[in-house]
C-alpha positions in Angstrom: -0.2 -0.1 -0.4 2.2 2.6 -1.4 -0.1 5.8 -0.7 0.3 7.6 -3.8 -0.3 10.9 -3.6 1.2 11.0 0.1 4.4 10.3 -0.9 6.8 8.2 1.7 5.6 7.6 5.3 7.2 9.7 8.0 6.3 7.6 10.4 7.3 3.5 11.1 3.3 2.8 11.6 1.2 3.8 8.8 -2.8 3.1 9.0 -4.5 4.1 5.3 -8.2 5.2 5.7 -10.9 5.1 3.2 -13.8 7.3 4.0 -16.5 9.6 2.6 -17.1 13.3 4.4 -20.7 12.6 4.1 -21.1 9.0 5.8 -21.8 8.9 8.9 -20.4 6.0 9.9 -16.8 7.4 8.7 -17.6 10.5 11.3 -18.1 8.0 14.1 -15.4 5.9 13.3 -12.5 8.7 12.8 -14.0 10.1 16.5 -13.3 6.4 17.8 -9.9 5.6 16.2 -8.9 8.9 17.1 -9.4 8.2 20.6 -7.7 4.7 20.2 -4.9 6.6 18.8 -4.6 9.1 22.0 -4.6 6.2 24.4 -1.5 4.0 22.1 1.7 4.4 23.6 3.1 4.6 20.6 1.2 7.3 18.8 3.7 9.5 17.8 5.0 6.8 15.5 1.4 6.7 13.9 0.3 8.2 10.3 -2.6 8.8 9.2 -3.6 8.8 5.4 -6.9 9.6 4.3 -8.2 8.3 1.0 -11.2 9.4 -1.3 -14.2 6.8 -1.6 -17.3 8.1 -2.7 -20.8 6.8 -1.8 -23.0 8.6 -4.1 -20.8 9.7 -7.3 -24.0 10.0 -9.4 -25.3 12.4 -7.5 -24.9 16.5 -8.5 -22.6 19.2 -7.5 -25.5 21.6 -7.7 -28.1 20.4 -7.1 -28.6 20.0 -3.5 -30.7 17.2 -1.9 -32.3 16.8 1.5 -30.8 13.9 3.2 -33.9 12.4 4.2 -36.0 12.5 1.1 -32.7 11.4 -0.9 -32.7 8.1 1.6 -36.3 7.6 0.7 -37.0 8.5 -2.8 -33.4 6.9 -4.1 -32.9 4.5 -1.0 -36.8 3.4 -0.8 -36.0 3.7 3.0 -39.5 4.7 4.4 -39.4 8.4 6.0 -40.4 7.2 9.4 -37.5 4.5 9.0 -34.6 7.0 7.9 -35.7 9.4 10.5 -35.3 6.7 13.6 -31.6 5.5 11.9 -30.5 8.8 11.8 -31.3 9.4 15.5 -29.6 6.3 16.1 -26.7 7.6 14.6 -26.7 10.8 16.6 -27.1 9.1 20.2 -24.0 6.8 19.4 -22.4 10.3 18.0 -23.6 12.0 21.0 -21.9 9.6 23.7 -18.4 9.8 22.0 -18.7 13.9 22.0 -20.2 14.2 18.1 -22.3 16.5 17.3 -24.7 15.2 14.2 -27.9 17.3 12.9 -28.8 14.9 10.0 -32.0 18.1 9.4 -29.4 20.2 8.2 -27.7 17.7 6.1 -27.4 18.9 2.4 -26.5 16.3 0.3 -24.4 16.8 -2.7 -21.9 15.1 -5.4 -18.9 14.9 -2.7 -15.8 14.9 -4.8 -14.9 18.8 -4.5 -14.6 17.8 -0.7 -12.4 15.1 -1.5 -10.1 17.3 -3.6 -9.7 19.7 -0.8 -8.6 16.5 1.3 -5.7 15.9 -1.0 -4.9 19.6 -0.9 -4.8 19.7 2.7 -2.5 16.6 2.5 -0.1 18.7 0.4 0.0 21.3 3.4 0.6 18.7 5.9 -2.8 19.4 7.3 -5.3 16.6 5.9 -6.4 15.2 9.3 -7.6 18.6 10.2 -9.5 19.3 6.8 -11.1 15.6 7.3 -12.1 16.9 10.7 -13.9 20.2 9.5 -15.4 18.5 6.5 -17.7 15.9 9.1 -18.8 19.1 10.8 -19.4 20.9 8.4 -21.7 18.2 7.1 -23.3 17.2 9.8 -22.7 19.6 12.4 -23.4 22.7 10.2 -25.1 22.0 7.5 -22.8 23.3 5.1 -22.5 22.6 1.2 -19.7 20.9 0.7 -19.6 20.9 -2.9 -20.1 25.0 -3.0 -16.1 26.2 -3.8 -16.5 29.3 -1.7 -17.8 27.3 1.5 -14.7 24.6 0.3 -12.3 27.7 0.7 -13.6 29.4 3.6 -13.0 26.0 5.5 -9.3 25.8 4.1 -8.8 29.4 6.0 -10.5 28.2 8.9 -8.2 25.2 9.4 -4.8 28.2 8.6 -4.9 27.0 4.7 -4.4 29.9 1.7 -8.1 30.5 0.7 -7.3 31.7 -2.7 -4.7 28.6 -3.2 -7.8 26.2 -2.3 -9.9 28.0 -4.7 -7.7 28.0 -7.5 -7.0 24.1 -7.0 -10.5 23.5 -6.7 -11.3 25.3 -9.8 -8.1 23.6 -11.9 -8.8 20.4 -10.6 -5.3 20.0 -9.8 -6.2 17.0 -7.4 -8.9 15.6 -9.3 -6.5 12.4 -10.2 -5.9 11.4 -6.7 -9.6 11.0 -6.0 -9.9 9.0 -9.0 -6.5 7.0 -7.9 -8.3 6.4 -4.6 -11.1 5.5 -5.4 -9.6 2.8 -7.8 -7.4 1.5 -5.6 -10.0 1.1 -3.6 -12.3 -1.4 -6.0 -8.7 -2.7 -6.1 -8.7 -4.0 -2.9 -12.2 -5.0 -2.8 -13.6 -2.4 -0.5 -17.2 -1.8 -0.8 -18.0 -0.3 2.1 -16.8 2.9 4.8 -14.9 3.6 6.7 -12.2 0.8 6.2 -9.1 1.2 7.5 -5.9 -0.7 6.4 -2.9 -1.1 9.2 0.3 -1.2 7.9 -0.5 -2.3 4.5 -2.1 -5.8 5.7 -4.5 -5.8 8.7 -8.3 -4.5 7.8 -10.7 -3.3 10.0 -14.1 -2.2 8.3 -16.4 0.0 9.8 -17.1 2.1 12.8 -15.5 -0.5 15.6 -14.9 -0.2 19.3 -11.8 1.8 20.4 -10.6 -1.5 21.7 -10.7 -3.4 18.6 -9.1 -0.3 17.2 -6.0 -0.2 20.0 -6.0 -4.2 19.4 -5.0 -3.3 15.4 -2.9 -0.7 16.2 -0.7 -3.2 18.8 -0.8 -5.9 16.7 0.2 -4.0 13.2 3.3 -1.8 15.3 4.6 -5.1 16.9 4.8 -6.4 13.7 6.1 -3.4 12.1 8.5 -2.1 14.3 9.2 -4.8 16.8 8.7 -3.0 20.1 6.4 -4.8 21.9 3.4 -2.6 22.9 2.0 -2.3 26.4 -1.3 -1.5 25.0 -4.3 -3.9 26.0 -7.5 -4.2 24.6 -9.5 -4.4 27.6 
């Protein structure tokens, strides 16, 4: 697992993560994984690289859709069931400190948001960008296909607004998004979030902190050879 657009790893243990910023389980999984890393004794030696995955590539970028309406009309889920599902996810989010507001979510094509993630990666701020994009979509109800909105998000995390706009307008990182999605197909990834530890151990879904800690420990011990004191219980 080379990481492609991200270049050579800087740290001993690399975790590659495929996700979509409009995926509620990706937001939840990212938080649970972050909590696991915070508890991991060798956290300074862990490098996380985010890769693009488009859950709904068929969506238009210029026709925002209400999320509940999308679930009912395109996924065939009864409205009451869709609302109940979202509330269950929101409750899980509250338990770990996340603030979901599904009623505000503006569903659009997320390709531009992924391009912005790659732009942020080139500036060493990909994780901050991913987290802000999750919050922008699930909490703030922002249109993450709007280049002006995305440029504002870039500015919020300390990146140059005009440079972000230029990157989005030129499609500078469009190929990186395509490469990520192609690699996902080659690896047989059909759902996200999907975590790959040290290029060999896969963890799928928003797993408990203990499961992520176990994956970190196992992959660290095999990759670096220094036993960790972390336990999964």
